[in-house]
N, C-alpha and C positions, 0 to 999 in steps of 0.2 A: 495458658492464655494470658492470665493475669501477670505474669512475669514478662511475657512479650509486650503486653500493653503498658506496664510499668516502665519498660526500657524505652518504649517509643515515646511515652509521655515525658520522660526524663530528657530524652534527645531534644524534643520539641521545646521544652521549658529552657534548656541550656541555649537553644538557638534564639529564643526570645530574649533571654538575659543577655546574650552577646549582641544582639541587634540594638538594644536600648543605647548603650554608650555611643554606637556609630550614628544613630538618629540624633542623639543629643548634640554630638560633636557637629553634625551637618547643620543643625539649626543655629548653634552657637557661632559657627564660622560664617554665616550668611551675610552677605552674599560672597562667594568665592570664585565666581565666574560671571560673565557679562549676562545682563537681564534684557529680555526681549519685551518691548512695550508695543503691543499690536494697536494700530489706529485704524478703525474700520472705515476710513474716509481717503480720499485721494490726496496725494502730496500737493502742498501749496495753499490749501485752505485754511481757514480759521482754526479748525479743530486740530489740524496737522500741525500748525505753528505752535498751538498751545501744548500739544503733546511733545514737540521737540524742545520747548523751554522747560517743561516739567522733567523730561529725560535728562537735560543738562543739569538741572539742579540736584537731581537724585544721583547723578554721577559724582558731583562734588560732595555730596553728604554720604554716599554708600562706599565711595572709593573703587567702584566698578562701572564699566561702561553700561549705559542703558540704551540700546539699540532701538530706534523706531522702525517698526515694520508696517508700512501702509498695506492695508488689505481691504479696498473698497468693493462695493458690490451689492446689489439686491437691498438697497436701504439699510446698510450696515450688517445684514445677516451673514455675509460671507466671512467677514473678519471676527464677528462675535462667535459663530460656531466654531470656527478654528480655535479661538481661545478656550471655548468650553471643553474642547477635546484634548487639551494639553495636561500634563502632569501638574498637580497641585503642589509644586515644590517651591514656589516663589519666583522662579525664573522665567515665567511668562505672565505678563500683566496685560490688562485691557484698558485702554482709555475709552470709556463708554459714555454714552448720553442717555437721555430719557427715551431714546429709541429703544432701549433694552426693556424698559418697563411698559411702554405703550404697544410693543409688537404684538402681545396676545389680542389686543383689541382690534388690530388691523390685518393680521396675517393668520390665515385658518390653520395652516400646519407649520408650526415652527419646529426647527431641528434641534432646539434646546429649551430648557426650562430656565427662565430668567432668575428664579430663586434657587432651585435645587442645584443648577449646574455651575454656580459661580459663588465665590467668597467675597463679600463686601470688604473693601479695605479703607477708602477714604473719599470724602466729597472733595469737590474742586470749586465748583461755582454754579450760578444759576443765571440762565440767559435771559435777557429782558425781551419780551415780545410786544410789538405795537400793534394796534388796529390803525392802519394807515389807510388813507383814501385819496382819490385824485382831487385836484383843487376845483374841479367843476361841480362836484358833488354838493348839492345845497344843504350842507350839515357841518357845523363847526364842532360839534360835540356828539357824544353817543346818544343823548336824549333827542336831540334834533334828528339824528339818523333813524332812530326808531319811529319817530313821528312821520318821517318822509316815507319809510318803508311801509308804514301801515296804510298810508294815503296812497302809495303806489305799488301794490302787490307784485312781486317778482320783477320789478323794473330794474332794481339794484343787483349787480352781480358781484360775486366775490371770487377771489382766486386762491389756489392751494397748489401744492406741489404733487398732487395726485389724489384719486378717490381713496377713501379710507385711510388718509394720512392725519395727523393730529391738527393740522390747519383746518382740514375739511371737517374733521370732527368737532373742533372748537366752534367754527363758524355754524355749523348745523345746530349745535347746542345752543348757541347764542339765539338763533332763529327760533328754536322751540321754546325756550325760557321767555323771550322778549315777545313772544306772539307775532312774529314777522315771517315773511318769506323772501327768499332771494334765489338768484340762479347761480349755480356752482360753475366755475371755468377752471379745470385741472390744467396745470402747466407742467409738462414734463421737463422743460429747460430750467425749472427753478426760477430763482430771483432775476437771473440774467434775461429771462424771458418775460416774466410777469411785471417787473418793475417799470420797464420801459413802457408797457402798454398802459400801466397806471399813470405814468407821466402824460401819455399821449391821451388819456381820457377814455381808452377802450375798457379799462378795468376800473371798478369803482372803489372796492375795499379789500383788504387782505390782512390777515393775521401774518405778520413776519417778523423775522429777527431785527431788532433795532440797529444791530450792526450794519445789515444790509440796506435799511431804509434811511439810516442817519445822513449820508452825504446828500440825498436828494431832499430830505426834510430841511437841512441846513440851507440848501440852495434855493429853498422856496418852491420846488417843483412838485412835491406832494405834501400832505399834512397828516398829523397824528391826532386822531380823535381820543385815544386813551391807551393805556398800557394794560396788558392782560395778566399782570402779576397779582397776588393775592393781597399785597398791601402796596402802597406807593414806594417806588423805588428811590433809593438815595441818588441814582444816577440821572433821574429825571423827576425830582420832587414835586415840581409844579403841575405834573400831569396827572389826572385822577386815573383810577383803575377802572376797567370796564365794569367790575362788580359795583363799585360805589356810584358810577355815573349813571349806570341803568337799573340800580337797585336790584342787583341779581347776586344776592349772597352766596359765597362759595364758588363763584364762577372764577377760574383761573387757567392760565395756560403758561406753564413755568417749565421750559425744558432745562435740565440740569446736566452738568458733567461730573463724572466721578471715575474712580479707578477700582476695578475688580480683578480677581483672579480666578483660576479654575477652581471647582470645588475641592474641598479637603485639604487647604493649605494649613500648616502648623500655626497654632495660635501665636508663638512667639515671633514667627516671621511676619504675620498680618500686623501685630502690634508695632513692630520695628517699622514696617512700611508705613503704617498709619502716622507714627511720629514724624517720620521724614517727609512725608507728603504735605502733612499739616504745615511743618515748619517751611517747606518750599513755597507754599501758597501763601504764606505770611511774609515772604520776602517782597521788598518794595518793587523789585523789577517785574515779578509775577502779578503783584496787585496792579500796577499800572498797566500791564499787558491785558489782563482780564477786563479792566474798566475801559479800556480803549475799544474792546470788543463788546462793551455793553453787558458784561458779565459781572455779577456781584459774587465776590470771593465767598466761599463757604467751607468751613472745616468742622471736624467732629470726629467721633469715635466710630469705629466699623458698625456698631449696633445702630448708629444714626443713618448710616448709608443703607443698611437693611431695611429699616423702617420706611425710608424714602422710596425705595424700590417696591416694597409691598404695598404701600399706601398708594403709590402711582399706578400700579397695576389695577387696583380696585377703583381709582378715580377714572382712568380712561376706559375701563370695561363699562362702568356705570354710564359715562358720558356718551360712549358709542351706542349704548343700548337706548338711551333717552333721545338722542338725536337720530335714531333709526339707521345708523351706519353699521354694515355688517363686514366682518373680516373677509378679506379676499384671499 
């Protein structure tokens, strides 16, 4: 028995030893074939445009094609789940957003774990969110808004892109912390449906991406009461945050962009991709594109990306609980 066991152990050991050079060679030659970048949004939108720009910069830096694969559906769940189930070899990446970390607070049964099923690689940027309002609302800032809402309970309505979405949770949390009440109007049609109604006066306020609201703000058709970032944004330095304007410390709504891969990616591959993505984000063309979409560029180590995901999961879970919003 011991002889048979010894032979089997020797064979297994030799196989392992033989596999090591092959694995090392695979990592050292990375990438040696095209890379797939899954974008869980439809083609043509802002996230898709960002993905294609980063894909082209990575192609130039890595010497391999980086092919954008649009997989929209179920609020990014379709594409994200697809990415989670791919091999962790560095040849499938996911351009993700904070939808990854807010999902547990909004969706009762996720087909993936935002932490365990992904390898954090690199940050890309943070989107600027505004608290926008129609021009007829008798409030020029958040303080005046709160006073008006306290004097007129439930008269003010607010929009979101659906029940148990980050915009819904953020406004419900604002109501809870500011001691006011308002009426929720969910829009399935997104900004294309909500913003025209704000211009027309049917919708009072909404947390929305500044990239969507900016043309209407510049045209004087709607107004910005505050931004929802944790600190004043260099993109709109004269506009106060909701937290400072309403004296609500810690209040923030900061969607982010980043790139992750499936779980189990080799450390050397992650580090290479992190370097190249950071360098791509630092390029003037990418910086300008991000700022045009009201996205503040953000770079850092993979550990920073992991911390953002973990902290964001905790934030949205706590916010949803405080606001009384349950996952659907």
